[in-house]
N, C-alpha and C positions, 0 to 999 in steps of 0.2 A: 858412452859417456853420459852422465846424468845432467840434465838441464834444469837446475834449481830455479832460475828465473822463470822458466816456463811453468814449473810446478806452482810457484807463487802466483803467477798470472792466473792459472787455472783455478786455484783456490779462491782468489778474489772474485773471479767471474762466477764460478759455479757453487762456491761454498764448501766444495769437497776437499778436505785436507788430508785424505788418505795417503797421497803421494808424499807430502811433506812429513807425515807421521812415519812413514817407511824410511825416509832419509834420516830423520832424527833417531829412530831405532837403530839403524845401521851405524850412525855416528856413535851412539851410546855403547854399542857392542864392539866398537873399534874397527869395523869393516872398512871404514874410509880413512883410517890412519889415526895416529896417536893425537895429533893436534886437534882434529875434529872431535875426537872422543872427549878430550878435556873441555873443549868449547861447548859441546852438548851437555856435559855434566855441569858446567858452570851455569848454562842457561836454565837447566832444571832447578838448580839450587836457587837462583834468583827468582825464578817463577814461583817457587814454594815460599820463599821468605819476603819477597817484595823489596823495594828499595829501602824503605824505612827499617824493615826488620833486618835486612842485610847490613845496613849501616850500624844498627844497634849491636848486632852480633860482632861486627868488625871492631867497633869501639870497645866492646866488652873483652874481646881477645887482646886488644892492645892494652887495655887496663890491666889485665893479668900479666902481660909481659913487661909493661913500663912501670908499674907500681905508682909511685908518687906523682909522676908526670901524667897520669891517666886523665885527670880532669881536663887538662889542656886538649887532649885528643878528643874527648867527649864533646867539649865545647866547639871544636873545629868541625866534628861530624854534624853537630846540630846546626851550625851555621851553613854547612854545605846543604843539608837537608832543607833548611829554610829558603836558601837561594834557589834550589831546584823547584821547590813548591811554588815560589813566586814567578818562575818562568813557565811552569807546567800546570795548566789548570785542571788536568785530569789525574795528576799524581796524588796518591793518598797522603 
């Protein structure tokens, strides 16, 4: 059985993330089940787009789906982004 907390501890202490990368690749390939595959794919997507980019894409998709109500969704997404940025000093 894989001990992910031990891999995280080792990565923090040594800086070697090879074990975590193997786990992520196994998750992406589906070797650890469908749920972990989707979770890994989601993590990759958010890592690529970031919070702000992800929220913009989400808002854009909703705009396409909602039509006239889209401005309300965009305003909501902007307010969420502003709140997150006020709580999180390192967020873009």
